[in-house]
Wavefront OBJ file of the C-alpha trace (Angstrom):
o trace
v 126.638 41.054 106.123
v 127.686 39.106 103.027
v 124.679 37.808 101.041
v 124.271 34.035 100.799
v 125.736 32.581 97.602
v 127.780 35.703 96.798
v 131.002 33.663 96.478
v 129.268 31.171 94.151
v 128.856 33.755 91.353
v 131.684 33.128 88.835
v 133.732 36.012 87.425
v 133.600 34.533 83.897
v 130.912 32.447 82.214
v 130.820 30.521 78.920
v 129.610 32.701 76.036
v 125.949 31.678 75.451
v 126.071 32.978 71.853
v 129.155 30.963 70.892
v 128.676 27.971 68.631
v 130.921 24.999 67.999
v 132.762 25.503 64.667
v 131.641 23.240 61.820
v 135.172 21.942 61.199
v 135.760 21.032 64.884
v 136.719 17.380 65.351
v 136.474 16.164 68.963
v 138.979 13.340 68.360
v 141.664 15.617 66.892
v 140.915 18.907 68.646
v 139.583 17.658 71.989
v 136.267 18.489 73.598
v 135.011 21.902 72.455
v 134.625 24.537 75.138
v 132.969 27.867 74.408
v 135.022 31.035 75.022
v 134.589 32.719 78.386
v 133.079 36.199 78.796
v 132.677 38.499 81.793
v 129.707 37.573 83.968
v 127.253 40.507 84.130
v 126.010 39.255 87.548
v 129.514 39.336 89.081
v 130.051 42.546 91.027
v 133.657 41.979 92.122
v 134.947 40.852 95.513
v 132.501 41.484 98.309
v 133.132 44.506 100.509
v 131.225 45.469 103.608
v 129.282 48.706 103.415
v 131.026 51.532 105.193
v 129.323 54.121 107.307
v 130.602 57.646 106.866
v 132.364 59.112 109.922
v 132.110 62.907 109.938
v 134.739 63.122 112.733
v 137.453 61.250 110.748
v 140.642 63.320 110.587
v 142.832 61.002 108.510
v 145.457 58.471 109.558
v 146.884 58.955 113.032
v 150.235 60.721 113.177
v 152.497 60.272 116.186
v 153.021 63.662 117.798
v 156.636 64.739 118.245
v 157.099 65.783 121.869
v 160.291 67.664 122.691
v 162.677 65.974 125.151
v 164.593 68.621 127.094
v 167.023 65.987 128.491
v 168.193 64.750 125.037
v 171.780 65.587 124.055
v 173.271 64.308 120.784
v 176.356 62.151 121.342
v 178.987 62.373 118.579
v 180.617 59.130 119.781
v 177.348 57.180 119.936
v 178.535 54.596 117.404
v 182.186 54.488 118.531
v 182.325 51.183 120.348
v 186.091 51.042 120.653
v 187.672 54.289 121.784
v 191.246 52.926 121.723
v 190.865 50.657 118.701
v 189.099 47.319 118.532
v 191.022 44.192 119.479
v 188.195 41.625 119.351
v 185.298 40.745 117.112
v 182.162 38.734 117.857
v 179.870 36.660 115.658
v 176.348 35.546 116.394
v 175.607 32.558 114.185
v 172.679 30.236 113.636
v 173.569 26.968 111.944
v 171.422 24.131 110.699
v 174.415 21.814 110.262
v 177.397 21.614 112.559
v 180.931 21.723 111.291
v 181.328 25.326 110.181
v 184.773 26.635 111.063
v 186.113 30.178 111.111
v 189.758 31.143 111.036
v 191.977 33.764 109.464
v 189.532 36.641 109.944
v 190.538 40.074 108.709
v 188.769 43.405 109.066
v 190.023 45.958 106.593
v 188.911 48.532 104.072
v 191.798 47.787 101.685
v 191.119 45.360 98.830
v 194.841 44.861 98.210
v 195.488 44.015 101.860
v 192.569 41.547 101.882
v 193.808 39.838 98.702
v 197.341 39.523 100.080
v 195.970 38.104 103.344
v 193.827 35.593 101.417
v 196.828 34.393 99.395
v 198.885 33.926 102.560
v 196.144 32.057 104.455
v 193.043 30.811 102.633
v 194.528 29.800 99.292
v 197.374 27.895 100.976
v 194.908 25.707 102.927
v 191.818 25.351 100.744
v 192.976 22.436 98.556
v 194.233 20.401 101.518
v 190.985 21.042 103.423
v 188.908 19.993 100.398
v 190.938 16.775 100.104
v 190.435 16.038 103.820
v 186.681 16.566 103.437
v 186.548 14.243 100.419
v 188.461 11.546 102.337
v 186.097 11.880 105.305
v 183.006 11.583 103.084
v 184.446 8.557 101.291
v 185.177 6.858 104.634
v 181.591 7.528 105.768
v 180.222 6.071 102.511
v 182.411 2.976 102.943
v 181.110 2.494 106.502
v 177.531 2.792 105.248
v 178.229 0.216 102.529
v 179.668 -2.209 105.099
v 176.737 -1.667 107.451
v 174.274 -2.243 104.606
v 176.083 -5.450 103.627
v 175.832 -6.788 107.188
v 172.151 -5.826 107.398
v 171.421 -7.761 104.203
v 172.213 -11.066 105.930
v 169.590 -12.765 108.101
v 171.990 -14.368 110.533
v 175.698 -14.506 111.163
v 176.135 -18.125 110.022
v 174.826 -17.339 106.539
v 177.035 -14.269 106.423
v 180.118 -16.229 107.479
v 179.345 -18.969 104.935
v 179.088 -16.375 102.177
v 182.347 -14.762 103.253
v 184.132 -18.144 103.291
v 182.768 -18.947 99.808
v 184.370 -15.790 98.460
v 187.824 -17.005 99.585
l 1 2 3 4 5 6 7 8 9 10 11 12 13 14 15 16 17 18 19 20 21 22 23 24 25 26 27 28 29 30 31 32 33 34 35 36 37 38 39 40 41 42 43 44 45 46 47 48 49 50 51 52 53 54 55 56 57 58 59 60 61 62 63 64 65 66 67 68 69 70 71 72 73 74 75 76 77 78 79 80 81 82 83 84 85 86 87 88 89 90 91 92 93 94 95 96 97 98 99 100 101 102 103 104 105 106 107 108 109 110 111 112 113 114 115 116 117 118 119 120 121 122 123 124 125 126 127 128 129 130 131 132 133 134 135 136 137 138 139 140 141 142 143 144 145 146 147 148 149 150 151 152 153 154 155 156 157 158 159 160 161 162 163 164 165
C-alpha cells in the first residue's frame, strides 16, 4: 500500500546553499528564486512491491493448433470474377452537401488526367461560382432578417422605411 504523503514529496527543491546575488535588483530582475536541485527524499514514482512467482513462464503465447479442414483459396480476394461493374462507398459526413460524380478506377495516371480534364476541370469553375452565389444569397437573407429583428414593432419599421424614400 502507498505510504501516506508519498505524492507530497517534490522531485526538485530549492537549493538551500544558494544565496541571492549582491547585484540582484528585485524591481529590475523580479523576485529572486533560488535554483532547484534534486530532492534527496524523492524516490521516484511509487510502485507496489512485487512478490516473486517461481512458476512464471513469461508472457502467454497463443498456441498454433493445426486445422485439417483449412484449404488456401487463390481467389480469396477476387470479388469480381467477370470484372467489376459497380463500386460502393461507405461515408460518414458531419455536414451534408457532399456530391460525388465522375468516378474513375484506373491504374493509369495518363488515363486519369485525361478523364479529369474532360470532366472535373470543365465543371469546377462553374460549380465554385454557383456555391459563391448561394453563400451570398444566404448572407443577404441573414442581413435582412437581422434588420427586421432590430425593430421593436412593425410601425416603427415602416416609418423608418418610408423616411428612407
